[in-house]
N, C-alpha and C positions, 0 to 999 in steps of 0.2 A: 563773387561766387567762383569756385574753381571750375576750370574748363574740363569737360569730360572728353578724354582722349582715348584712343585705342589702347594705349599702354595702361592707363588707369583701369579700363574695363578688363583688360587681360589679367592684370594683377588681382582684381576683385574676383574674377572667375577662377583663377588658380586657388585662391583661398577657399572659395565655395567648394571647389572640387576636392581639396584636401580635407575639408570638414565632412563632406559627403563620404569620402573614402573611410574616414575615421568612424562614421556612423555605420557604414556597411560592415566594418570589422567588428564593431561592438555588437551589432545584431547577430553576426555569425557566431560570436562567442556565446551570446545569450541562447541561441538555438542549440548549441552544443551542450550548454549547461542544462537546458530544459530536457534534452534527450537523455542525458545522464540521470536527471531527476526522475524522468518517466521510467527508466530502467529500474531504478531503486524502488519506485512505487510498485511496479509489477512484481518485483521480487518479494516485497513486503506482503502484497496481496496473496501471493502463492504461499508464503509462510503462514499467514493467517488462515488460509483455506486448509492447510495441513493440520494446524492446531485444532480447527473445528472438526476435522475428520477424526482426529485422535480422541477429542472430547466426546464425539458421538459414539465412537466405539466403546469408550469407557462407560458412557451412560447405559449402553446396551448391556454391558457386562454387569453393571450395578443392578440393573433391573432384574437380570437373571438371578443374581445372588439374593436380592430381596425376595424374589419369588420362592427360591429354595428355602430361605429362612422362614417364610410364612408357612410353607408346607411342613417344615420341621417343627415349628411351634404348634401347628395343628396336630401333628402326629404325637408330640409330647403331651399335649393336652388330652388327646384321645387315650393315650396310654395310661395316664393318671386316672382317667375316668374308668377304663377297663379294669385297672387294679382295684379300684374302690368297690367294684361290683363283684 
């Protein structure tokens, strides 16, 4: 069996340290990517909220138009009734 020396332990610790440094770098890159992803997600949520706002406004406008059309249809039906009498 190989003898464990200070030099062997030092070389092993240097490799572990290099691997740990690589892991820290990778984690930092992943954090950066996640923050970018989070920013895009917030932007998309804002866009969706804007779309819902526009759709709600259009829904209100359509309701008003439908109400006016119903009133006009009632008035036209009443006019036909009045002409017949």
